[in-house]
mmCIF file of the N, C-alpha and C atoms, coordinates in Angstrom:
data_MODEL
# 
_entry.id   MODEL 
# 
loop_
_atom_site.group_PDB 
_atom_site.id 
_atom_site.type_symbol 
_atom_site.label_atom_id 
_atom_site.label_alt_id 
_atom_site.label_comp_id 
_atom_site.label_asym_id 
_atom_site.label_entity_id 
_atom_site.label_seq_id 
_atom_site.pdbx_PDB_ins_code 
_atom_site.Cartn_x 
_atom_site.Cartn_y 
_atom_site.Cartn_z 
_atom_site.occupancy 
_atom_site.B_iso_or_equiv 
_atom_site.pdbx_formal_charge 
_atom_site.auth_seq_id 
_atom_site.auth_comp_id 
_atom_site.auth_asym_id 
_atom_site.auth_atom_id 
_atom_site.pdbx_PDB_model_num 
ATOM 1   N N  . MET A 1 1  ? 1.158   -1.416 0.039  1.00 0.00 ? 1  MET A N  1 
ATOM 2   C CA . MET A 1 1  ? -0.388  0.084  -0.225 1.00 0.00 ? 1  MET A CA 1 
ATOM 3   C C  . MET A 1 1  ? 1.035   1.252  0.084  1.00 0.00 ? 1  MET A C  1 
ATOM 4   N N  . GLY A 1 2  ? 0.646   2.025  -0.793 1.00 0.00 ? 2  GLY A N  1 
ATOM 5   C CA . GLY A 1 2  ? 1.107   3.728  -1.016 1.00 0.00 ? 2  GLY A CA 1 
ATOM 6   C C  . GLY A 1 2  ? 0.836   4.152  0.726  1.00 0.00 ? 2  GLY A C  1 
ATOM 7   N N  . GLU A 1 3  ? 1.719   5.580  0.288  1.00 0.00 ? 3  GLU A N  1 
ATOM 8   C CA . GLU A 1 3  ? 1.751   6.275  1.347  1.00 0.00 ? 3  GLU A CA 1 
ATOM 9   C C  . GLU A 1 3  ? 1.823   7.923  0.783  1.00 0.00 ? 3  GLU A C  1 
ATOM 10  N N  . THR A 1 4  ? 1.226   8.570  1.398  1.00 0.00 ? 4  THR A N  1 
ATOM 11  C CA . THR A 1 4  ? 1.159   9.681  1.112  1.00 0.00 ? 4  THR A CA 1 
ATOM 12  C C  . THR A 1 4  ? 1.109   11.473 2.121  1.00 0.00 ? 4  THR A C  1 
ATOM 13  N N  . LEU A 1 5  ? 1.570   12.006 1.663  1.00 0.00 ? 5  LEU A N  1 
ATOM 14  C CA . LEU A 1 5  ? 2.015   13.176 2.527  1.00 0.00 ? 5  LEU A CA 1 
ATOM 15  C C  . LEU A 1 5  ? 1.469   14.462 2.411  1.00 0.00 ? 5  LEU A C  1 
ATOM 16  N N  . LEU A 1 6  ? 0.882   15.361 3.917  1.00 0.00 ? 6  LEU A N  1 
ATOM 17  C CA . LEU A 1 6  ? -0.019  15.808 3.120  1.00 0.00 ? 6  LEU A CA 1 
ATOM 18  C C  . LEU A 1 6  ? 0.588   17.281 4.170  1.00 0.00 ? 6  LEU A C  1 
ATOM 19  N N  . ASP A 1 7  ? 1.268   18.086 3.924  1.00 0.00 ? 7  ASP A N  1 
ATOM 20  C CA . ASP A 1 7  ? 2.124   19.190 4.901  1.00 0.00 ? 7  ASP A CA 1 
ATOM 21  C C  . ASP A 1 7  ? 0.555   20.178 4.909  1.00 0.00 ? 7  ASP A C  1 
ATOM 22  N N  . VAL A 1 8  ? 0.113   20.785 6.305  1.00 0.00 ? 8  VAL A N  1 
ATOM 23  C CA . VAL A 1 8  ? -0.773  20.804 6.301  1.00 0.00 ? 8  VAL A CA 1 
ATOM 24  C C  . VAL A 1 8  ? -0.350  22.504 7.318  1.00 0.00 ? 8  VAL A C  1 
ATOM 25  N N  . LYS A 1 9  ? 1.117   22.072 7.710  1.00 0.00 ? 9  LYS A N  1 
ATOM 26  C CA . LYS A 1 9  ? 1.285   23.640 8.823  1.00 0.00 ? 9  LYS A CA 1 
ATOM 27  C C  . LYS A 1 9  ? 1.222   25.207 8.548  1.00 0.00 ? 9  LYS A C  1 
ATOM 28  N N  . GLY A 1 10 ? 0.811   25.647 9.426  1.00 0.00 ? 10 GLY A N  1 
ATOM 29  C CA . GLY A 1 10 ? 0.478   26.742 9.302  1.00 0.00 ? 10 GLY A CA 1 
ATOM 30  C C  . GLY A 1 10 ? -0.870  27.075 9.813  1.00 0.00 ? 10 GLY A C  1 
ATOM 31  N N  . LEU A 1 11 ? -2.022  26.038 9.487  1.00 0.00 ? 11 LEU A N  1 
ATOM 32  C CA . LEU A 1 11 ? -3.350  25.573 9.101  1.00 0.00 ? 11 LEU A CA 1 
ATOM 33  C C  . LEU A 1 11 ? -3.962  25.400 10.676 1.00 0.00 ? 11 LEU A C  1 
ATOM 34  N N  . THR A 1 12 ? -5.054  26.139 10.945 1.00 0.00 ? 12 THR A N  1 
ATOM 35  C CA . THR A 1 12 ? -5.648  25.818 12.023 1.00 0.00 ? 12 THR A CA 1 
ATOM 36  C C  . THR A 1 12 ? -6.891  24.942 12.523 1.00 0.00 ? 12 THR A C  1 
ATOM 37  N N  . CYS A 1 13 ? -7.262  25.028 13.546 1.00 0.00 ? 13 CYS A N  1 
ATOM 38  C CA . CYS A 1 13 ? -8.853  24.217 13.252 1.00 0.00 ? 13 CYS A CA 1 
ATOM 39  C C  . CYS A 1 13 ? -9.945  24.605 12.614 1.00 0.00 ? 13 CYS A C  1 
ATOM 40  N N  . PRO A 1 14 ? -10.441 24.002 12.204 1.00 0.00 ? 14 PRO A N  1 
ATOM 41  C CA . PRO A 1 14 ? -10.662 22.690 11.565 1.00 0.00 ? 14 PRO A CA 1 
ATOM 42  C C  . PRO A 1 14 ? -9.570  22.122 10.090 1.00 0.00 ? 14 PRO A C  1 
ATOM 43  N N  . LEU A 1 15 ? -9.252  23.129 9.657  1.00 0.00 ? 15 LEU A N  1 
ATOM 44  C CA . LEU A 1 15 ? -8.840  22.759 7.885  1.00 0.00 ? 15 LEU A CA 1 
ATOM 45  C C  . LEU A 1 15 ? -7.694  21.148 8.294  1.00 0.00 ? 15 LEU A C  1 
ATOM 46  N N  . PRO A 1 16 ? -6.919  21.522 8.721  1.00 0.00 ? 16 PRO A N  1 
ATOM 47  C CA . PRO A 1 16 ? -5.997  20.023 9.158  1.00 0.00 ? 16 PRO A CA 1 
ATOM 48  C C  . PRO A 1 16 ? -6.770  18.764 8.820  1.00 0.00 ? 16 PRO A C  1 
ATOM 49  N N  . VAL A 1 17 ? -7.937  18.913 9.582  1.00 0.00 ? 17 VAL A N  1 
ATOM 50  C CA . VAL A 1 17 ? -8.613  17.858 9.601  1.00 0.00 ? 17 VAL A CA 1 
ATOM 51  C C  . VAL A 1 17 ? -9.559  17.755 8.461  1.00 0.00 ? 17 VAL A C  1 
ATOM 52  N N  . LEU A 1 18 ? -10.075 18.669 7.855  1.00 0.00 ? 18 LEU A N  1 
ATOM 53  C CA . LEU A 1 18 ? -10.839 18.695 6.791  1.00 0.00 ? 18 LEU A CA 1 
ATOM 54  C C  . LEU A 1 18 ? -9.998  18.196 5.483  1.00 0.00 ? 18 LEU A C  1 
ATOM 55  N N  . LYS A 1 19 ? -8.551  18.662 5.009  1.00 0.00 ? 19 LYS A N  1 
ATOM 56  C CA . LYS A 1 19 ? -7.903  18.819 4.345  1.00 0.00 ? 19 LYS A CA 1 
ATOM 57  C C  . LYS A 1 19 ? -7.532  16.978 4.199  1.00 0.00 ? 19 LYS A C  1 
ATOM 58  N N  . ALA A 1 20 ? -7.538  16.248 5.596  1.00 0.00 ? 20 ALA A N  1 
ATOM 59  C CA . ALA A 1 20 ? -6.794  15.109 5.600  1.00 0.00 ? 20 ALA A CA 1 
ATOM 60  C C  . ALA A 1 20 ? -8.057  14.179 5.007  1.00 0.00 ? 20 ALA A C  1 
ATOM 61  N N  . ASN A 1 21 ? -9.275  14.249 5.522  1.00 0.00 ? 21 ASN A N  1 
ATOM 62  C CA . ASN A 1 21 ? -10.915 13.896 5.257  1.00 0.00 ? 21 ASN A CA 1 
ATOM 63  C C  . ASN A 1 21 ? -10.505 13.857 3.401  1.00 0.00 ? 21 ASN A C  1 
ATOM 64  N N  . LYS A 1 22 ? -10.260 14.997 2.838  1.00 0.00 ? 22 LYS A N  1 
ATOM 65  C CA . LYS A 1 22 ? -10.887 14.954 1.464  1.00 0.00 ? 22 LYS A CA 1 
ATOM 66  C C  . LYS A 1 22 ? -9.116  14.453 0.834  1.00 0.00 ? 22 LYS A C  1 
ATOM 67  N N  . ALA A 1 23 ? -8.374  14.426 1.313  1.00 0.00 ? 23 ALA A N  1 
ATOM 68  C CA . ALA A 1 23 ? -7.081  13.250 1.066  1.00 0.00 ? 23 ALA A CA 1 
ATOM 69  C C  . ALA A 1 23 ? -7.533  11.687 0.911  1.00 0.00 ? 23 ALA A C  1 
ATOM 70  N N  . LEU A 1 24 ? -7.747  11.802 2.169  1.00 0.00 ? 24 LEU A N  1 
ATOM 71  C CA . LEU A 1 24 ? -8.080  9.841  2.550  1.00 0.00 ? 24 LEU A CA 1 
ATOM 72  C C  . LEU A 1 24 ? -9.055  9.321  1.546  1.00 0.00 ? 24 LEU A C  1 
ATOM 73  N N  . ARG A 1 25 ? -10.318 10.863 1.260  1.00 0.00 ? 25 ARG A N  1 
ATOM 74  C CA . ARG A 1 25 ? -11.506 10.129 0.432  1.00 0.00 ? 25 ARG A CA 1 
ATOM 75  C C  . ARG A 1 25 ? -10.972 9.923  -1.231 1.00 0.00 ? 25 ARG A C  1 
ATOM 76  N N  . GLY A 1 26 ? -9.221  9.886  -1.439 1.00 0.00 ? 26 GLY A N  1 
ATOM 77  C CA . GLY A 1 26 ? -8.830  9.857  -2.808 1.00 0.00 ? 26 GLY A CA 1 
ATOM 78  C C  . GLY A 1 26 ? -7.843  8.636  -3.057 1.00 0.00 ? 26 GLY A C  1 
ATOM 79  N N  . LEU A 1 27 ? -7.994  8.220  -1.130 1.00 0.00 ? 27 LEU A N  1 
ATOM 80  C CA . LEU A 1 27 ? -6.589  7.039  -1.303 1.00 0.00 ? 27 LEU A CA 1 
ATOM 81  C C  . LEU A 1 27 ? -7.381  5.348  -0.947 1.00 0.00 ? 27 LEU A C  1 
ATOM 82  N N  . PRO A 1 28 ? -6.713  4.645  -1.929 1.00 0.00 ? 28 PRO A N  1 
ATOM 83  C CA . PRO A 1 28 ? -7.570  3.066  -1.562 1.00 0.00 ? 28 PRO A CA 1 
ATOM 84  C C  . PRO A 1 28 ? -7.363  2.915  -0.335 1.00 0.00 ? 28 PRO A C  1 
ATOM 85  N N  . ALA A 1 29 ? -8.654  1.694  -0.123 1.00 0.00 ? 29 ALA A N  1 
ATOM 86  C CA . ALA A 1 29 ? -8.457  1.335  1.395  1.00 0.00 ? 29 ALA A CA 1 
ATOM 87  C C  . ALA A 1 29 ? -6.995  1.233  1.489  1.00 0.00 ? 29 ALA A C  1 
ATOM 88  N N  . GLY A 1 30 ? -6.932  1.063  3.094  1.00 0.00 ? 30 GLY A N  1 
ATOM 89  C CA . GLY A 1 30 ? -5.632  0.775  3.456  1.00 0.00 ? 30 GLY A CA 1 
ATOM 90  C C  . GLY A 1 30 ? -4.156  1.238  3.418  1.00 0.00 ? 30 GLY A C  1 
ATOM 91  N N  . SER A 1 31 ? -4.554  2.463  2.560  1.00 0.00 ? 31 SER A N  1 
ATOM 92  C CA . SER A 1 31 ? -3.242  3.364  1.895  1.00 0.00 ? 31 SER A CA 1 
ATOM 93  C C  . SER A 1 31 ? -2.997  3.953  3.179  1.00 0.00 ? 31 SER A C  1 
ATOM 94  N N  . ARG A 1 32 ? -1.805  4.417  3.527  1.00 0.00 ? 32 ARG A N  1 
ATOM 95  C CA . ARG A 1 32 ? -1.260  5.665  4.802  1.00 0.00 ? 32 ARG A CA 1 
ATOM 96  C C  . ARG A 1 32 ? -1.111  6.657  4.078  1.00 0.00 ? 32 ARG A C  1 
ATOM 97  N N  . LEU A 1 33 ? -1.623  8.059  5.056  1.00 0.00 ? 33 LEU A N  1 
ATOM 98  C CA . LEU A 1 33 ? -2.001  9.451  4.963  1.00 0.00 ? 33 LEU A CA 1 
ATOM 99  C C  . LEU A 1 33 ? -0.912  9.993  6.259  1.00 0.00 ? 33 LEU A C  1 
ATOM 100 N N  . THR A 1 34 ? 0.420   10.277 6.103  1.00 0.00 ? 34 THR A N  1 
ATOM 101 C CA . THR A 1 34 ? 1.407   11.148 6.521  1.00 0.00 ? 34 THR A CA 1 
ATOM 102 C C  . THR A 1 34 ? 0.737   12.610 6.773  1.00 0.00 ? 34 THR A C  1 
ATOM 103 N N  . VAL A 1 35 ? 0.090   13.271 7.504  1.00 0.00 ? 35 VAL A N  1 
ATOM 104 C CA . VAL A 1 35 ? -0.233  14.954 8.228  1.00 0.00 ? 35 VAL A CA 1 
ATOM 105 C C  . VAL A 1 35 ? 0.622   15.196 9.115  1.00 0.00 ? 35 VAL A C  1 
ATOM 106 N N  . LEU A 1 36 ? 1.653   16.442 8.353  1.00 0.00 ? 36 LEU A N  1 
ATOM 107 C CA . LEU A 1 36 ? 2.245   17.345 9.370  1.00 0.00 ? 36 LEU A CA 1 
ATOM 108 C C  . LEU A 1 36 ? 1.208   18.916 9.838  1.00 0.00 ? 36 LEU A C  1 
ATOM 109 N N  . THR A 1 37 ? 1.366   18.807 10.813 1.00 0.00 ? 37 THR A N  1 
ATOM 110 C CA . THR A 1 37 ? 0.545   19.769 11.273 1.00 0.00 ? 37 THR A CA 1 
ATOM 111 C C  . THR A 1 37 ? 1.951   20.426 12.665 1.00 0.00 ? 37 THR A C  1 
ATOM 112 N N  . THR A 1 38 ? 1.109   22.052 13.257 1.00 0.00 ? 38 THR A N  1 
ATOM 113 C CA . THR A 1 38 ? 1.180   23.318 13.867 1.00 0.00 ? 38 THR A CA 1 
ATOM 114 C C  . THR A 1 38 ? 0.906   23.306 14.780 1.00 0.00 ? 38 THR A C  1 
ATOM 115 N N  . ASP A 1 39 ? -0.720  23.162 14.143 1.00 0.00 ? 39 ASP A N  1 
ATOM 116 C CA . ASP A 1 39 ? -1.791  23.487 15.850 1.00 0.00 ? 39 ASP A CA 1 
ATOM 117 C C  . ASP A 1 39 ? -2.207  22.679 16.440 1.00 0.00 ? 39 ASP A C  1 
ATOM 118 N N  . PRO A 1 40 ? -1.655  22.553 17.874 1.00 0.00 ? 40 PRO A N  1 
ATOM 119 C CA . PRO A 1 40 ? -1.670  21.532 19.463 1.00 0.00 ? 40 PRO A CA 1 
ATOM 120 C C  . PRO A 1 40 ? -3.490  21.431 18.690 1.00 0.00 ? 40 PRO A C  1 
ATOM 121 N N  . ALA A 1 41 ? -3.913  22.238 18.560 1.00 0.00 ? 41 ALA A N  1 
ATOM 122 C CA . ALA A 1 41 ? -5.492  21.343 18.552 1.00 0.00 ? 41 ALA A CA 1 
ATOM 123 C C  . ALA A 1 41 ? -5.718  20.245 18.029 1.00 0.00 ? 41 ALA A C  1 
ATOM 124 N N  . SER A 1 42 ? -4.829  19.868 16.644 1.00 0.00 ? 42 SER A N  1 
ATOM 125 C CA . SER A 1 42 ? -5.090  18.830 16.129 1.00 0.00 ? 42 SER A CA 1 
ATOM 126 C C  . SER A 1 42 ? -4.849  17.695 16.357 1.00 0.00 ? 42 SER A C  1 
ATOM 127 N N  . VAL A 1 43 ? -3.971  17.635 17.643 1.00 0.00 ? 43 VAL A N  1 
ATOM 128 C CA . VAL A 1 43 ? -4.058  16.296 18.548 1.00 0.00 ? 43 VAL A CA 1 
ATOM 129 C C  . VAL A 1 43 ? -4.888  15.569 18.734 1.00 0.00 ? 43 VAL A C  1 
ATOM 130 N N  . ALA A 1 44 ? -6.011  16.323 19.632 1.00 0.00 ? 44 ALA A N  1 
ATOM 131 C CA . ALA A 1 44 ? -7.536  16.276 19.678 1.00 0.00 ? 44 ALA A CA 1 
ATOM 132 C C  . ALA A 1 44 ? -8.196  15.870 18.799 1.00 0.00 ? 44 ALA A C  1 
ATOM 133 N N  . ASP A 1 45 ? -8.239  17.038 17.368 1.00 0.00 ? 45 ASP A N  1 
ATOM 134 C CA . ASP A 1 45 ? -9.638  16.635 16.422 1.00 0.00 ? 45 ASP A CA 1 
ATOM 135 C C  . ASP A 1 45 ? -8.577  15.584 15.611 1.00 0.00 ? 45 ASP A C  1 
ATOM 136 N N  . PHE A 1 46 ? -7.190  14.716 15.662 1.00 0.00 ? 46 PHE A N  1 
ATOM 137 C CA . PHE A 1 46 ? -6.874  13.744 14.753 1.00 0.00 ? 46 PHE A CA 1 
ATOM 138 C C  . PHE A 1 46 ? -7.391  12.354 15.538 1.00 0.00 ? 46 PHE A C  1 
ATOM 139 N N  . ARG A 1 47 ? -7.273  12.576 16.971 1.00 0.00 ? 47 ARG A N  1 
ATOM 140 C CA . ARG A 1 47 ? -7.759  11.621 17.580 1.00 0.00 ? 47 ARG A CA 1 
ATOM 141 C C  . ARG A 1 47 ? -9.094  11.246 17.115 1.00 0.00 ? 47 ARG A C  1 
ATOM 142 N N  . ALA A 1 48 ? -10.122 12.147 17.731 1.00 0.00 ? 48 ALA A N  1 
ATOM 143 C CA . ALA A 1 48 ? -11.412 11.964 17.272 1.00 0.00 ? 48 ALA A CA 1 
ATOM 144 C C  . ALA A 1 48 ? -12.163 11.871 16.408 1.00 0.00 ? 48 ALA A C  1 
ATOM 145 N N  . PHE A 1 49 ? -11.257 12.658 14.887 1.00 0.00 ? 49 PHE A N  1 
ATOM 146 C CA . PHE A 1 49 ? -11.635 11.831 13.737 1.00 0.00 ? 49 PHE A CA 1 
ATOM 147 C C  . PHE A 1 49 ? -11.372 10.511 13.103 1.00 0.00 ? 49 PHE A C  1 
ATOM 148 N N  . CYS A 1 50 ? -10.362 9.804  13.608 1.00 0.00 ? 50 CYS A N  1 
ATOM 149 C CA . CYS A 1 50 ? -10.068 8.306  13.417 1.00 0.00 ? 50 CYS A CA 1 
ATOM 150 C C  . CYS A 1 50 ? -10.764 7.496  14.223 1.00 0.00 ? 50 CYS A C  1 
ATOM 151 N N  . LYS A 1 51 ? -11.219 7.934  15.631 1.00 0.00 ? 51 LYS A N  1 
ATOM 152 C CA . LYS A 1 51 ? -11.915 7.597  16.496 1.00 0.00 ? 51 LYS A CA 1 
ATOM 153 C C  . LYS A 1 51 ? -14.110 7.303  15.474 1.00 0.00 ? 51 LYS A C  1 
ATOM 154 N N  . GLU A 1 52 ? -14.228 8.548  15.230 1.00 0.00 ? 52 GLU A N  1 
ATOM 155 C CA . GLU A 1 52 ? -15.726 8.730  14.298 1.00 0.00 ? 52 GLU A CA 1 
ATOM 156 C C  . GLU A 1 52 ? -15.776 8.240  13.002 1.00 0.00 ? 52 GLU A C  1 
ATOM 157 N N  . THR A 1 53 ? -14.563 8.099  12.424 1.00 0.00 ? 53 THR A N  1 
ATOM 158 C CA . THR A 1 53 ? -14.338 7.504  10.902 1.00 0.00 ? 53 THR A CA 1 
ATOM 159 C C  . THR A 1 53 ? -13.947 6.104  10.785 1.00 0.00 ? 53 THR A C  1 
ATOM 160 N N  . GLY A 1 54 ? -13.377 5.671  11.667 1.00 0.00 ? 54 GLY A N  1 
ATOM 161 C CA . GLY A 1 54 ? -12.929 4.320  11.444 1.00 0.00 ? 54 GLY A CA 1 
ATOM 162 C C  . GLY A 1 54 ? -11.843 4.251  10.934 1.00 0.00 ? 54 GLY A C  1 
ATOM 163 N N  . HIS A 1 55 ? -10.865 5.079  10.636 1.00 0.00 ? 55 HIS A N  1 
ATOM 164 C CA . HIS A 1 55 ? -9.414  5.295  9.974  1.00 0.00 ? 55 HIS A CA 1 
ATOM 165 C C  . HIS A 1 55 ? -8.257  5.017  11.298 1.00 0.00 ? 55 HIS A C  1 
ATOM 166 N N  . ALA A 1 56 ? -7.354  4.251  11.285 1.00 0.00 ? 56 ALA A N  1 
ATOM 167 C CA . ALA A 1 56 ? -6.642  3.777  12.267 1.00 0.00 ? 56 ALA A CA 1 
ATOM 168 C C  . ALA A 1 56 ? -5.871  4.869  11.892 1.00 0.00 ? 56 ALA A C  1 
ATOM 169 N N  . LEU A 1 57 ? -5.590  5.862  13.748 1.00 0.00 ? 57 LEU A N  1 
ATOM 170 C CA . LEU A 1 57 ? -4.114  6.196  13.667 1.00 0.00 ? 57 LEU A CA 1 
ATOM 171 C C  . LEU A 1 57 ? -3.218  5.696  14.297 1.00 0.00 ? 57 LEU A C  1 
ATOM 172 N N  . VAL A 1 58 ? -2.380  4.777  12.980 1.00 0.00 ? 58 VAL A N  1 
ATOM 173 C CA . VAL A 1 58 ? -1.089  4.085  13.496 1.00 0.00 ? 58 VAL A CA 1 
ATOM 174 C C  . VAL A 1 58 ? 0.153   4.748  14.368 1.00 0.00 ? 58 VAL A C  1 
ATOM 175 N N  . ALA A 1 59 ? 0.405   6.256  13.990 1.00 0.00 ? 59 ALA A N  1 
ATOM 176 C CA . ALA A 1 59 ? 1.532   6.799  14.992 1.00 0.00 ? 59 ALA A CA 1 
ATOM 177 C C  . ALA A 1 59 ? 1.585   8.107  14.717 1.00 0.00 ? 59 ALA A C  1 
ATOM 178 N N  . PHE A 1 60 ? 1.960   8.478  15.785 1.00 0.00 ? 60 PHE A N  1 
ATOM 179 C CA . PHE A 1 60 ? 1.716   10.060 16.246 1.00 0.00 ? 60 PHE A CA 1 
ATOM 180 C C  . PHE A 1 60 ? 2.798   10.657 17.011 1.00 0.00 ? 60 PHE A C  1 
ATOM 181 N N  . GLY A 1 61 ? 3.587   11.707 16.637 1.00 0.00 ? 61 GLY A N  1 
ATOM 182 C CA . GLY A 1 61 ? 4.640   12.325 17.228 1.00 0.00 ? 61 GLY A CA 1 
ATOM 183 C C  . GLY A 1 61 ? 4.657   13.502 16.832 1.00 0.00 ? 61 GLY A C  1 
ATOM 184 N N  . GLU A 1 62 ? 5.537   14.292 17.798 1.00 0.00 ? 62 GLU A N  1 
ATOM 185 C CA . GLU A 1 62 ? 5.184   15.599 18.179 1.00 0.00 ? 62 GLU A CA 1 
ATOM 186 C C  . GLU A 1 62 ? 7.063   15.919 18.109 1.00 0.00 ? 62 GLU A C  1 
ATOM 187 N N  . GLU A 1 63 ? 7.941   16.869 17.553 1.00 0.00 ? 63 GLU A N  1 
ATOM 188 C CA . GLU A 1 63 ? 9.215   17.199 17.000 1.00 0.00 ? 63 GLU A CA 1 
ATOM 189 C C  . GLU A 1 63 ? 9.212   18.844 16.944 1.00 0.00 ? 63 GLU A C  1 
ATOM 190 N N  . ALA A 1 64 ? 9.622   19.756 17.902 1.00 0.00 ? 64 ALA A N  1 
ATOM 191 C CA . ALA A 1 64 ? 10.061  20.910 17.623 1.00 0.00 ? 64 ALA A CA 1 
ATOM 192 C C  . ALA A 1 64 ? 8.927   21.267 17.073 1.00 0.00 ? 64 ALA A C  1 
ATOM 193 N N  . GLY A 1 65 ? 7.589   21.638 17.516 1.00 0.00 ? 65 GLY A N  1 
ATOM 194 C CA . GLY A 1 65 ? 6.550   22.235 17.424 1.00 0.00 ? 65 GLY A CA 1 
ATOM 195 C C  . GLY A 1 65 ? 6.100   22.053 16.552 1.00 0.00 ? 65 GLY A C  1 
ATOM 196 N N  . ALA A 1 66 ? 6.246   20.597 15.583 1.00 0.00 ? 66 ALA A N  1 
ATOM 197 C CA . ALA A 1 66 ? 5.429   19.984 15.009 1.00 0.00 ? 66 ALA A CA 1 
ATOM 198 C C  . ALA A 1 66 ? 4.524   18.673 15.135 1.00 0.00 ? 66 ALA A C  1 
ATOM 199 N N  . TYR A 1 67 ? 3.478   18.105 14.375 1.00 0.00 ? 67 TYR A N  1 
ATOM 200 C CA . TYR A 1 67 ? 3.180   17.237 14.982 1.00 0.00 ? 67 TYR A CA 1 
ATOM 201 C C  . TYR A 1 67 ? 3.083   16.212 13.173 1.00 0.00 ? 67 TYR A C  1 
ATOM 202 N N  . ARG A 1 68 ? 3.102   14.581 13.629 1.00 0.00 ? 68 ARG A N  1 
ATOM 203 C CA . ARG A 1 68 ? 2.699   13.890 12.940 1.00 0.00 ? 68 ARG A CA 1 
ATOM 204 C C  . ARG A 1 68 ? 2.290   13.195 12.776 1.00 0.00 ? 68 ARG A C  1 
ATOM 205 N N  . PHE A 1 69 ? 1.028   12.807 12.025 1.00 0.00 ? 69 PHE A N  1 
ATOM 206 C CA . PHE A 1 69 ? -0.297  11.822 12.157 1.00 0.00 ? 69 PHE A CA 1 
ATOM 207 C C  . PHE A 1 69 ? 0.272   10.976 11.389 1.00 0.00 ? 69 PHE A C  1 
ATOM 208 N N  . VAL A 1 70 ? -0.072  9.587  11.403 1.00 0.00 ? 70 VAL A N  1 
ATOM 209 C CA . VAL A 1 70 ? 0.538   8.774  10.549 1.00 0.00 ? 70 VAL A CA 1 
ATOM 210 C C  . VAL A 1 70 ? -1.185  7.870  10.296 1.00 0.00 ? 70 VAL A C  1 
ATOM 211 N N  . ILE A 1 71 ? -2.083  8.099  9.538  1.00 0.00 ? 71 ILE A N  1 
ATOM 212 C CA . ILE A 1 71 ? -3.495  7.265  9.269  1.00 0.00 ? 71 ILE A CA 1 
ATOM 213 C C  . ILE A 1 71 ? -3.541  6.442  7.895  1.00 0.00 ? 71 ILE A C  1 
ATOM 214 N N  . ARG A 1 72 ? -3.964  5.192  8.818  1.00 0.00 ? 72 ARG A N  1 
ATOM 215 C CA . ARG A 1 72 ? -4.367  4.021  7.900  1.00 0.00 ? 72 ARG A CA 1 
ATOM 216 C C  . ARG A 1 72 ? -5.845  4.194  7.339  1.00 0.00 ? 72 ARG A C  1 
ATOM 217 N N  . LYS A 1 73 ? -6.031  4.543  6.274  1.00 0.00 ? 73 LYS A N  1 
ATOM 218 C CA . LYS A 1 73 ? -7.516  4.804  5.603  1.00 0.00 ? 73 LYS A CA 1 
ATOM 219 C C  . LYS A 1 73 ? -8.481  2.900  5.865  1.00 0.00 ? 73 LYS A C  1 
ATOM 220 N N  . ARG A 1 74 ? -8.987  3.241  6.169  1.00 0.00 ? 74 ARG A N  1 
ATOM 221 C CA . ARG A 1 74 ? -10.495 2.087  6.508  1.00 0.00 ? 74 ARG A CA 1 
ATOM 222 C C  . ARG A 1 74 ? -10.395 1.193  5.450  1.00 0.00 ? 74 ARG A C  1 
ATOM 223 N N  . ALA A 1 75 ? -11.090 -0.016 5.473  1.00 0.00 ? 75 ALA A N  1 
ATOM 224 C CA . ALA A 1 75 ? -11.677 -0.615 4.530  1.00 0.00 ? 75 ALA A CA 1 
ATOM 225 C C  . ALA A 1 75 ? -13.234 0.314  3.886  1.00 0.00 ? 75 ALA A C  1 
ATOM 226 N N  . ASP A 1 76 ? -13.260 -0.040 2.676  1.00 0.00 ? 76 ASP A N  1 
ATOM 227 C CA . ASP A 1 76 ? -14.132 0.668  1.811  1.00 0.00 ? 76 ASP A CA 1 
ATOM 228 C C  . ASP A 1 76 ? -15.569 -0.106 2.627  1.00 0.00 ? 76 ASP A C  1 
ATOM 229 N N  . PRO A 1 77 ? -16.731 0.724  2.945  1.00 0.00 ? 77 PRO A N  1 
ATOM 230 C CA . PRO A 1 77 ? -18.019 -0.207 3.137  1.00 0.00 ? 77 PRO A CA 1 
ATOM 231 C C  . PRO A 1 77 ? -18.272 -1.032 2.036  1.00 0.00 ? 77 PRO A C  1 
ATOM 232 N N  . PRO A 1 78 ? -18.649 -2.186 2.147  1.00 0.00 ? 78 PRO A N  1 
ATOM 233 C CA . PRO A 1 78 ? -19.300 -3.012 0.966  1.00 0.00 ? 78 PRO A CA 1 
ATOM 234 C C  . PRO A 1 78 ? -20.496 -2.079 0.666  1.00 0.00 ? 78 PRO A C  1 
ATOM 235 N N  . ALA A 1 79 ? -20.344 -2.472 -0.841 1.00 0.00 ? 79 ALA A N  1 
ATOM 236 C CA . ALA A 1 79 ? -21.814 -1.753 -1.440 1.00 0.00 ? 79 ALA A CA 1 
ATOM 237 C C  . ALA A 1 79 ? -22.778 -2.098 -1.478 1.00 0.00 ? 79 ALA A C  1 
# 
């Protein structure tokens, strides 16, 4: 499965989550999306987003004021 990078540093809530959601829609199930943000609120936002949508938050880190989230897209629901 592929991995895509989304750099949304400098944007504030709710834009990082909205842009990540849009990016995930264009990816196949099982793909990984790495999101880079600088908004401290994104920590809670991405945890809640993944919990509510069924995507997996497989990694999270913070370094020098930047946050990195790795999200694996859930399997598409059956048609």
